[in-house]
C-alpha positions in Angstrom: -9.1 1.9 -13.4 -9.5 2.2 -17.1 -13.3 2.6 -17.6 -13.3 1.7 -21.3 -11.9 -1.7 -20.8 -11.7 -4.3 -18.0 -8.0 -4.9 -18.7 -5.5 -3.7 -16.2 -2.7 -1.5 -17.4 0.9 -1.6 -16.3 0.4 1.1 -13.6 -2.5 -0.8 -12.1 -0.6 -4.1 -12.2 2.3 -2.2 -10.4 -0.2 -1.0 -7.8 -1.4 -4.6 -7.2 2.1 -6.0 -7.0 3.5 -3.3 -4.7 0.5 -3.3 -2.4 0.6 -7.0 -2.0 4.4 -6.9 -1.5 4.2 -4.3 1.3 1.3 -6.2 2.9 3.3 -9.5 2.8 6.4 -7.7 4.3 4.2 -6.4 7.2 2.8 -9.9 7.8 6.4 -11.3 7.8 7.7 -8.6 10.2 4.7 -9.3 12.5 6.4 -12.5 13.5 9.8 -11.0 13.9 8.5 -8.4 16.4 5.9 -10.1 18.6 5.5 -6.9 20.7 4.1 -5.2 17.6 2.5 -8.2 16.0 -1.0 -6.8 16.1 0.0 -3.5 14.6 1.8 -5.1 11.7 -1.0 -7.6 11.0 -3.5 -4.8 11.0 -1.3 -2.8 8.6 -1.0 -5.7 6.2 -4.8 -6.2 6.3 -5.4 -2.5 5.8 -3.3 -2.6 2.6 -5.2 -5.7 1.3 -8.6 -4.2 2.1 -7.8 -0.9 0.4 -6.4 -2.7 -2.6 -9.5 -4.8 -2.9 -11.7 -1.7 -2.6 -9.7 0.1 -5.2 -10.3 -2.5 -7.9 -13.8 -3.7 -6.8 -16.3 -2.9 -9.6 -19.0 -2.1 -7.1 -17.0 0.7 -5.7 -16.1 2.3 -9.1 -17.8 5.5 -8.2 -15.7 5.8 -5.0 -12.4 4.8 -6.7 -11.0 8.4 -6.3 -11.8 8.4 -2.6 -10.3 4.9 -2.1 -7.2 5.9 -4.0 -6.7 8.9 -1.7 -7.3 6.7 1.3 -4.6 4.2 0.1 -2.2 7.1 -0.5 -2.9 8.4 3.0 -2.6 5.0 4.6 0.7 4.4 2.8 2.1 7.9 3.8 1.0 7.3 7.4 2.8 3.9 7.3 6.0 5.6 6.1 5.8 8.3 8.8 5.0 5.6 11.5 8.2 3.7 10.5 10.3 6.8 11.2 8.4 7.6 14.4 9.2 4.1 15.7 12.7 3.7 14.3 14.1 7.2 13.9 16.2 7.8 10.8 18.1 4.5 11.0 17.1 2.1 8.2 17.6 -1.6 8.1 17.7 -3.2 4.6 14.1 -4.6 4.9 12.9 -1.2 6.1 14.6 0.6 3.2 13.1 -1.8 0.7 9.7 -1.5 2.2 9.8 2.3 2.2 11.0 2.4 -1.4 8.1 0.1 -2.3 5.7 2.4 -0.5 7.0 5.6 -2.1 6.7 4.0 -5.6 3.2 2.8 -4.7 2.2 6.4 -3.8 3.6 7.6 -7.2 1.7 4.9 -9.1 -1.5 5.7 -7.3 -1.1 9.3 -8.1 -0.3 8.5 -11.7 -3.3 6.2 -12.0 -5.5 9.0 -10.7 -4.3 11.4 -13.4 -5.7 9.2 -16.2 
């Protein structure tokens, strides 16, 4: 996060939007697949918790650690998708994985500032 100003830049807004989107998708999918409902709900909550921690002013000193945790969480989510589904991709899965890849890129970019 930009330490000289409290305003969010376009990269940070992108991180917020993409993280919220992938969390929302996981909550939605939780009701499509009741057998995996708990896993999808926990995944969505994990995204929201890490997003909150990333921008929480009280955790400013841990922001780099939280950023890496969110990158790792997102990467594990991507890998988990392929472990469960194999290489076949449905349209919602494809959209979600694209969101997650772009999220990782934006987190990496934000960390380079």
